GUGU-437335 format. One record per atom (N, C-alpha, C): y, z, x. Coordinates in pm, whole numbers, plus 50000, padded with zeros to 5 digits. Layout:
BEGIN
YZX ...
# end
This chain:
BEGIN
853997814781914 853107805881839 853947794881766 853537782881782 854187772181712 853817771181569 854707765381494 854407764181345 853187756081319 852897745981402 851687737281371 850417746181385 850367754781474 849287764181503 849137773481384 850237777781330 850237787681221 849757781281095 850057768781079 849577760980961 848097759180960 847527758781070 846037756881086 845167768981044 845857780581051 845217793181010 845097794080860 843897798980811 843757801180668 844517813480618 844797814380492 845667823480430 845287838480453 843927841480452 843597854880467 843847858980618 843477851080710 843737853880851 845207855280889 846007846180823 847407846480831 848017860180779 847557864980665 847977877580618 847647888880717 846467889580769 845997900580860 846797899480992 847157886781036 847967885281165 849447889881130 849937887181017 851197891380978 851317906980977 850307913180920 850277928080915 850097933881056 849347927881148 849227933081279 850537930581358 851187919781331 852517917981397 853557927981360 853547931681230 854377942081171 854137955681244 852947958081261 852567971381323 853057971881469 852897960181535 853257957381671 854857959681684 855527953581595 856997954381595 857457968881575 856737975981490 857077990381473 856947997981595 855867995581666 855588001981804 856727999081896 856997985581911 858097980382005 859487986981969 859667987281841 861057992681791 861058008181832 859948014481822 859968028381860 860188030482017 859568020482080 859778022382242 861158018482271 861798008682203 863208005982234 864158016982205 863878024482098 864748035782069 864558045982173 863418047282227 863198057682332 863818053682464 864338041882476 864868037482599 864088028882687 862928024682649 862118015782725 862328002682686 863037994782783 863567980982748 862567970382795 861357973782829 860507963182880 859957953982762 859917958682642 859477950982523 860417942782455 861617941582506 862607934482416 862347919682399 861797912382505 861387898182490 860147897382384 859207905782405 857977905682311 858497909082171 859517916982152 860057920482018 860607908881955 861507901182035 862087888381993 861067878081947 860057876682029 858977866482003 858247870281875 857927883581866 857257888681740 858017885681618 859287887381619 860127887081512 860187871981465 860277862281561 860187847781529 858877843081482 857737848781541 856457845381487 856267850281345 856627862081320 856677868481189 857347859081091 858577855181123 859327846781029 858597833381004 857997827681107 857077815581094 856007817780997 855237829081016 854137832680922 854557833680787 855627841480764 856137842680624 856627829880561 857167821380644 857567807980585 856407799680548 855377799580629 854097793080583 853507798180462 853477811980462 852907818180335 853657814480213 854987814180220 855817810680105 855737796180066 855567787980166 855207772880138 854027770980067 852917779780110 851667779480039 851717783379896 852407794279877 852687799279744 853377789379652 854367782979708 855147772079629 854187760979588 853157757379669 852187747079640 851237751779525 851167764279503 850277770679405 849117776979453 848967778179583 847747784479645 847937799679625 846757805479581 846817820479547 846507827279690 847457835879726 847387843079855 847237857779813 846047864879836 845967878579815 846567885879930 847197897079891 847767907179989 846527911680072 846867915280205 845917922080295 845397934880245 844127937280264 843607951080222 844137961280329 844727971780277 845267982880372 843967990980416 844057993880539 843008002780597 843448016780573 842488024680505 842688038380487 841618047080548 842088057980593 841078067780662 840688078080559 839648083880580 839068094480482 839788108180500 840488110080607 841058123080624 842148127380536 843108118780496 844138122680401 843478126780267 842538119680216 841918122680095 841228135880094 840558138480211 839888151580219 840828162780226 842058161180281 843028171280284 843588174980145 843838164580068 844238165779930 843208173679843 841978170679861 840828176179776 840688191279834 841088194279954 840758208480008 841908216479964 843038211779905 844198220979869 843768230579765 843988242879772 843778251079670 844678249879542 844148251079428 844908248879297 846078259379288 845818271279332 846748281779314 847998279179399 847868272879512 848968269979598 849858259979535 849358249279476 850068238579418 850748244079286 850128253479217 850658258479094 851838267679119 851888273579244 852898282779266 854238276279307 854198263779343 855448257879387 856428256179275 856038251479146 857048250179042 857728263979003 856858274179012 857338287678978 858458291579075 858158289079203 859138291779304 860458284579288 860358272979252 861458263879231 862278268779104 861548272379004 862318278078884 863018290578923 862428299679005 863078312679039 864318309079127 864128299979210 865348296879297 866498290879210 866118283379106 867128277679023 867838288478937 867108298378902 867598309378823 868598317278914 868188320279032 869048327979123 870298320179158 870218305879176 871448298679206 872368298879076 871738298478959 872588298478833 873268311778821 872508322878846 873128336178848 874278337978941 874188331979066 875238333379161 876418325579119 876188313479052 877338307178996 878088313878887 877258319878808 877878328478694 878758339278756 878248346078856 878998357278910 880308351978974 880268340479047 881368334879110 882458331478996 882038326178887 882958321978787 883548334978725 882858345478713 883268358478654 884378365478731 884288363578871 885168369978960 886528362978978 886608351078947 887858342378963 888888347378864 
# end
């Protein structure tokens, strides 16, 4: 995408396209690490397009235009999982950590005493 075309896009749309390109880059990076080299050209193009978009956004901010960050898409599933956690299970974790710390301290004390 040329810089002239990027400048024609409004700020909200530019932010969403930037976010989409970041997600695409993540997927391509993952594929490249897995040994699939078909996406290397696409990855390079995305990187340059992303840089152009970020440059245009920073130019607009320098001019004084207010650019709101894109709204993150959240699913309802993670919130439901957090609400479904039993309170007893979360309360037990600090007690387990304290017990582990006490046993580690006791082992250190025993080692110091045997030297």
